[in-house]
C-alpha positions in Angstrom: -15.2 137.1 182.1 -11.4 136.7 182.4 -9.8 137.8 185.6 -7.0 139.4 183.8 -9.1 142.4 182.7 -9.1 144.1 185.8 -5.3 144.0 185.9 -4.8 145.4 182.4 -1.5 146.8 181.3 -1.8 147.5 177.7 -4.8 148.3 175.6 -5.4 148.9 172.0 -8.8 150.7 171.4 -10.7 150.6 168.2 -7.4 150.2 166.1 -7.5 150.7 162.4 -4.6 150.4 159.9 -4.7 150.0 156.3 -2.0 149.8 153.6 -1.9 150.6 149.9 -1.1 147.8 147.6 1.3 148.0 144.6 -1.9 148.1 142.4 -3.3 151.1 144.2 -5.9 149.2 146.3 -6.3 149.6 150.0 -6.1 146.6 152.5 -7.2 146.7 156.0 -4.5 145.3 158.2 -6.4 146.0 161.4 -10.0 146.8 161.3 -11.1 148.3 164.6 -9.6 145.8 166.7 -9.9 146.0 170.7 -7.4 144.3 172.9 -6.7 144.4 176.6 -3.7 142.6 178.0 -2.7 142.1 181.6 0.4 142.5 183.3 2.6 139.5 183.7 0.4 137.7 181.1 1.7 135.5 178.2 -0.6 136.2 175.4 -0.3 135.0 171.8 -1.4 136.5 168.7 -2.4 133.6 166.4 -3.7 133.7 162.8 -2.7 133.0 159.2 -0.2 135.1 157.2 -1.9 138.7 156.5 -4.2 138.5 159.4 -2.8 141.5 161.1 -0.7 140.0 164.0 2.7 141.5 163.2 0.9 144.9 162.6 -0.2 144.8 166.2 3.3 144.3 167.4 4.7 146.9 165.2 2.1 149.4 166.4 2.8 148.7 170.1 6.5 149.0 169.4 6.2 152.2 167.5 7.3 151.1 164.2 3.9 151.6 162.7 1.2 154.1 163.4 -2.5 153.7 163.7 -4.8 155.5 161.2 -7.5 155.7 164.0 -7.7 154.5 167.4 -5.3 154.5 170.5 -2.8 152.5 172.4 -2.5 152.9 176.0 0.1 151.5 178.6 -1.1 151.7 182.1 -4.2 153.8 181.0 -1.8 156.5 179.3 -1.7 157.0 175.4 1.8 156.3 173.9 0.9 157.1 170.3 3.1 160.1 170.5 5.9 158.4 172.2 8.8 157.5 169.9 9.6 153.9 169.7 13.1 154.2 171.6 11.1 155.7 174.6 8.5 153.2 175.1 9.1 150.4 177.7 9.1 147.7 175.4 11.6 145.3 173.6 11.2 143.2 170.5 12.5 139.8 169.7 12.5 139.2 165.8 12.4 136.0 163.8 15.8 136.8 162.7 18.2 136.9 165.7 19.9 140.0 164.3 23.0 139.6 166.4 26.0 141.6 165.6 28.4 139.0 164.0 31.7 141.0 164.9 30.8 141.4 168.7 31.3 138.5 171.5 28.2 137.3 173.1 28.9 139.6 176.1 29.0 142.6 174.0 25.9 141.8 172.1 23.8 141.2 175.3 25.3 144.4 176.8 24.9 146.7 173.9 21.8 148.4 175.1 23.4 149.1 178.5 26.5 150.4 176.7 24.3 152.9 174.7 22.7 154.0 178.0 26.1 154.5 179.5 25.6 152.2 182.4 28.7 151.9 184.6 31.0 149.1 183.6 30.8 147.3 186.8 27.1 147.2 186.8 26.9 146.6 183.1 29.1 143.3 183.5 27.1 142.1 186.5 23.8 142.4 184.6 25.1 140.7 181.4 26.3 137.9 183.8 23.0 137.6 185.5 21.0 137.8 182.3 23.2 135.1 180.5 22.6 132.8 183.6 19.0 133.3 183.4 18.9 132.1 179.7 21.3 129.2 180.6 24.1 130.7 178.5 26.9 131.2 181.4 30.4 130.7 180.1 29.6 132.0 176.6 30.5 135.4 177.2 33.8 135.5 175.0 32.2 133.6 172.1 31.2 134.9 168.9 27.6 134.4 167.5 29.0 132.0 164.8 30.4 129.6 167.4 26.7 129.1 168.9 24.0 126.8 167.7 20.6 128.4 166.4 18.9 127.7 169.7 21.7 129.5 171.8 21.7 132.4 169.2 17.9 132.8 169.9 18.7 132.9 173.7 21.2 135.6 173.0 18.6 137.5 171.3 16.2 137.2 174.2 18.9 138.1 176.8 19.7 141.3 174.9 16.0 142.0 174.8 15.3 141.6 178.6 18.6 143.0 180.0 17.0 146.6 180.0 14.3 145.3 182.0 11.4 146.1 179.8 7.9 146.1 181.3 6.5 144.3 177.9 8.4 141.9 175.7 7.2 141.5 172.0 8.2 138.3 170.3 7.6 137.9 166.5 7.7 134.3 165.6 11.1 133.9 167.3 11.0 130.1 167.2 10.0 129.6 163.5 13.7 129.0 162.3 14.4 126.2 164.8 13.9 122.6 164.2 10.9 120.8 166.0 12.8 119.4 169.0 14.4 122.6 169.8 11.3 124.7 169.3 9.6 122.5 171.8 12.6 123.0 174.4 12.3 126.8 173.8 8.7 126.9 174.2 9.2 125.6 177.8 12.1 127.7 178.6 10.3 130.9 177.1 7.3 130.2 179.4 9.5 129.7 182.3 11.4 133.0 181.7 8.3 134.8 181.4 7.3 133.4 184.7 10.6 134.5 186.3 10.9 137.9 185.0 7.1 138.6 185.7 6.6 140.8 182.8 4.1 140.6 179.9 5.0 138.6 176.8 3.1 139.3 173.4 4.0 136.5 171.2 3.2 136.1 167.6 3.0 132.7 165.8 1.0 130.9 163.0 1.6 127.6 164.9 -1.6 126.5 166.6 0.2 123.8 168.9 2.8 126.4 169.9 -0.1 128.8 170.9 -1.9 126.2 172.9 1.3 125.2 174.9 2.5 128.5 175.8 -0.3 131.1 176.2 -2.4 132.3 179.2 -4.6 133.6 176.6 -4.9 133.4 172.8 -6.1 136.0 170.3 -7.1 134.7 167.1 -7.0 137.1 164.2 -8.3 136.9 160.7 -8.6 139.7 158.1 -7.5 142.3 160.6 -10.4 141.5 163.3 -10.3 139.7 166.6 -12.2 136.4 166.0 -11.9 135.3 169.6 -9.8 135.9 172.7 -9.7 133.4 175.5 -7.8 130.6 177.3 -6.3 127.9 175.1 -9.0 125.6 176.7 -11.7 128.0 175.5 -10.3 128.5 171.9 -10.0 124.8 171.4 -12.9 123.4 172.9 -15.5 126.1 172.6 -14.8 128.1 169.4 -17.0 131.0 168.6 -17.2 130.7 164.8 -16.3 128.4 162.0 -13.0 130.1 161.4 -11.7 129.5 164.9 -13.1 125.9 164.9 -11.2 125.0 161.6 -8.0 127.0 162.2 -7.4 125.7 165.8 -6.6 122.0 165.0 -8.7 119.5 163.0 -12.5 119.6 163.4 -15.5 117.7 162.0 -18.3 120.5 161.4 -22.0 119.4 161.0 -24.9 121.5 159.7 -28.4 120.5 160.5 -31.6 121.3 162.1 -33.3 120.5 165.6 -36.0 117.8 164.8 -36.6 116.5 168.2 -36.1 117.4 171.9 -36.7 115.0 174.6 -35.3 113.9 178.2 -32.9 116.7 178.1 -31.3 115.7 174.7 -31.8 117.4 171.3 -31.8 115.4 168.0 -30.2 117.3 165.0 -30.8 115.9 161.4 -27.6 116.5 159.4 -28.9 115.8 155.9 -29.9 112.3 156.9 -27.3 111.4 159.7 -28.5 111.9 163.2 -26.7 113.7 165.9 -27.6 114.0 169.5 -26.5 117.0 171.8 -27.5 118.4 175.2 -30.7 120.3 175.1 -30.1 124.1 175.5 -33.2 125.9 175.0 -33.5 124.9 171.5 -36.7 124.8 169.5 -37.8 122.4 166.8 -36.7 123.7 163.5 -33.6 125.7 164.8 -30.7 125.6 162.3 -27.4 124.7 164.1 -23.6 124.1 163.2 -21.9 121.8 165.6 -18.4 120.6 166.1 -16.8 117.3 167.0 -12.9 117.0 167.2 -11.3 113.9 165.9 -10.2 112.7 169.3 -13.6 113.0 170.6 -14.6 109.9 168.5 -13.9 106.5 169.6 -14.4 102.9 168.4 -15.6 101.9 171.6 -18.2 103.2 174.1 -16.7 105.0 177.1 -18.3 105.2 180.5 -20.3 108.2 181.0 -23.4 109.6 182.8 -24.7 110.3 179.2 -25.7 107.5 176.9 -22.9 107.0 174.1 -24.1 107.7 170.6 -22.7 106.5 167.4 -22.4 107.5 163.8 -21.1 105.0 161.0 -17.9 105.7 159.1 -16.8 104.1 155.8 -13.1 104.0 156.4 -11.3 105.3 153.1 -7.9 106.2 154.6 -5.8 105.0 157.5 -2.8 107.5 158.6 -0.3 106.2 161.4 0.9 108.9 163.5 2.9 107.6 166.3 0.8 106.1 169.0 -2.5 106.9 167.1 -4.2 106.1 164.0 -6.0 108.9 162.1 -9.1 107.4 160.1 -10.5 109.3 157.2 -13.6 108.4 155.6 -17.3 109.3 154.8 -20.7 109.1 156.4 -23.8 107.7 154.8 -24.8 111.2 153.7 -21.3 111.5 151.7 -19.9 114.0 154.4 -16.1 113.5 154.9 -14.9 113.3 158.6 -11.9 112.1 160.5 -11.3 110.4 163.8 -8.2 109.8 166.1 -8.1 106.4 167.6 -5.3 104.7 169.7 -3.3 102.0 168.4 -5.0 98.7 169.1 -8.3 100.1 169.8 -10.8 98.1 167.7 -10.3 96.4 164.3 -10.6 98.4 161.1 -9.4 98.1 157.4 -9.9 100.4 154.3 -13.5 99.7 153.2 -15.0 98.8 156.5 -18.0 100.4 157.9 -17.3 101.1 161.7 -19.3 102.8 164.4 -17.8 105.9 165.9 -18.9 106.6 169.5 -19.1 110.3 171.0 -20.5 111.8 174.2 -23.4 114.0 173.6 -21.9 116.6 176.0 -18.7 117.1 173.9 -20.6 118.3 170.9 -20.0 122.1 170.8 -22.6 124.3 169.1 -20.8 127.0 166.9 -23.7 128.7 165.6 -27.5 128.7 166.2 -30.3 130.3 163.9 -33.5 130.3 165.6 -36.7 129.3 163.5 -38.8 132.1 162.6 -42.1 131.9 164.7 -45.2 132.0 162.6 -47.4 135.0 163.5 -51.0 134.4 163.5 -53.3 136.5 161.2 
């Protein structure tokens, strides 16, 4: 059980939202979701396009309404609270800066609307620009800044009013890869310094794993899994999470032998071994091995290394590693990620791939139906 739950700040309870398509059909954007998010937590909503993640943000911000369910902040419903009165600010994918205003005026705009005294306003603008690393840009125009700098201005404008909750809707998607990596680190550092809750929307799995305290994986308006990056990546709860979060090799088979704490799985002629976990002979299982968990040489472990044989069909160079794509003797396609210089292999070779049985993760288990005596 996560330690965050006892310190919850915002909750969506049984949230439903549906939209009518141009053809007249109804599409469920949210299908009864329950979310509990803690104070000072960096949480990421992750999923494919149309999964409901942006709808969640809009409902929290007050830009959309639930058809059923409730949204609570500090155990109080905010459904009837208009967007401008919620303790929430949003950073959108587009920077939405005022092109005719200086950076100082863009950042201080919210304070001007709130009629904050000029001396306090100027001091807070200065402090906020320092926080996002933009001191000295006060008199520049947005067009005089780079994309990354403009994104930081948008962040500064969002945090200057000191919201208790910051919503970020794919704010890094327009940046190049190197700048995105830099901004990921800066965002996480900023969230820690501010001590407020960030809810971050992305469809980039690597981004979610890098930045989050917890990840919520959504699909078709439902929460598929909620957990730490390590839990989501290494122990996915279903096939969707396993395949969406990085590359995975999935195997389906049945338990055919149990001995010495190990279970043997027959996957259409290919044998895999996993740690015994109260299985029964005949149980149907689906298991996962990540490509990086397969090696060309046995590693030292308390568990005996096991191997499967791969016919190499494709070799892809990806920096310090090579990705081997091929098929097993039963025709199943899999891939392995091996270090440069680890072993010898060529297209057409049949090579052994070793794995540790404790790394095999069981995604689903269907118990064999017990025979009832007459």
